[in-house]
N, C-alpha and C positions, 0 to 999 in steps of 0.2 A: 527624516525617519531612518533609523538604522536598517541596513540590509543584513538579514541573517543567512546563515549557511556556512559552516566551517569549511574552509578549503582543505580537502583531505590530502592534497599534494604538499601541504606545508610540513615543516619539521615536527610540529606538535601533533601527536597522535590523539585522536578523540577517545573518550572513555569507552570501554568495552561493556560496561554495565552501569546501572544506576538504581537507586533505591526509592521506592514510593511507599507512602503510608495510606492505608485504607482508612478513611475518616470514620467510618461506622464502627469498626472494631479496634482501631488504633494500632494495628500490627503492621510490620514492615514486610515488603516483598522486594527482592532484588530481581531486576529484569536485565537480561543480556542476550547476546547473539542476534538472530534475525528478529526476535520479538522486540528487542530494544531498538533496532534500526527502524522497524515499522512504527513503534510507539513515539519515537523522537521525531520522525519525519512528518511534518504537518500535511504533506501531500499524499500520504499513503492512507487509504481508507481503513480506519480503525474506530470502532464505536465503543469498545470496552476492553477490559483486561481482566486478569484473574488475581484474586486475593488468595495467596497461598494458605493463610490461616482459615479463612471462611470456606475455602475450596469451592468457590463459585465465581461466575463472571460478574463484574461490576462496571457501571458506566464510568467514563473517564472523569466526570465531574466529582466522583466520590473518592478519587485517589489524588494525592498531592506529592510532588517531589520533596523529599526530606530536606535537601539543601536549601530550597527556596520557599517552601510552603505553598507554592502556586499549584492549583489543580491542573492536571494534565490537559484537560479540555481547553482551559484558558491559555496555557502555554502554547498549544498547537495553534489556537486562533490568533494569538499575538504574533507568532512567527509567520503565519500565512499573510496577515495584514501588513507586515513589514516587507513583504516581497513585492517587487514591482509588478504591476498588473499584467503585462505581457508574459512575463516569466511564470506568474501565478496560473494563468490560463494554460500555458504550455504544460506545466507540471500536472495540472488537474486532468488534462486530456491525454497526456502521453501514454500512461499505462493502459487505460481502457482501449485506446485506439490500437496500440500494438496487440493487445489481447484479442480484439475483434478480428484483426487481420489474420493473426495466427489461427484463431478459431475457425474462420472461414476456409483458410487454406488446408487445414487438417480435417475439418469436419466434412467437407463435401466429398473428398475421395473415400473417407471412412464410410459414409452413407452408401456410396455406390458399391463398395466392397462388401459391406455387411448385408445389405438388402438386395442389391443388384438393380438392374434397370427395371423401370416400371413403365409400361406402355411403349409406344413407338417414337417418342420424341427424341430430339438430339440429346447427347450426353450432358450438355451444360444446363439443360432444363429439367433434369430428372428430379422428381419429387423426393426420392430417397436421399439424394445428395443435398438438396436444398433444406430439408428438414434437419438433417444432421449438422449442416453448416450453421443454421440458425441457433440450434441448441449449443453448439460449440462456440459460436460467437458470443452468446450470453455468458457462458462459462468463462470465456476469454476476458470479458469485461471485468468479471469478479476477480479472476486470478491476476490479470494484468495490473489492476489497480493495487493489488497486494504485493506482487513480486517483481514488477518491471520498473516502476517509477523510481524507487530508491537506488537500485543498482545503476540505472541509466544516469541518474543525477550524479552519482558518485563517479562513474567512469567517464562520462562525456564532459561534465562541467566541473568535476572535483568538489561537488557540494555534499556535505555530510552534516546532518543536524544533531548528531549525538553529542557534540561538545557545547551546544547552546544552553544557556542558563536563563 
């Protein structure tokens, strides 16, 4: 089974944008920048995209790459399946775990600063800090899976899925 993931350190530069067709209306939309990085990377949490003609969100099964005719959901599933199991688990967990850690580290002191100490307990068991840490950790999971996975894959391992067909 082939292993996917364009080596971004190679001489060939991955494409900066790609065009997909919304099957329902038949119109084309070009996606580029961070949106393209997230859409092309099968390990970034993306459930839908925007059709520029319809001006609304659509599921990935309803849009297909113009060059191949493959719907984006199947494309992402194919790339995930071709990735070795250990790497697949690492990439699935990487962004959310980093997001949780950052959320906890940032959230706890913010709770203490914004609400202050509650009761006579030690600083590390303050409800205000723990509540903010929990909320921040949840937000960190969401943001980490969106904004951490692809850059870490690109910078640490040189993997970039924008060039895959």
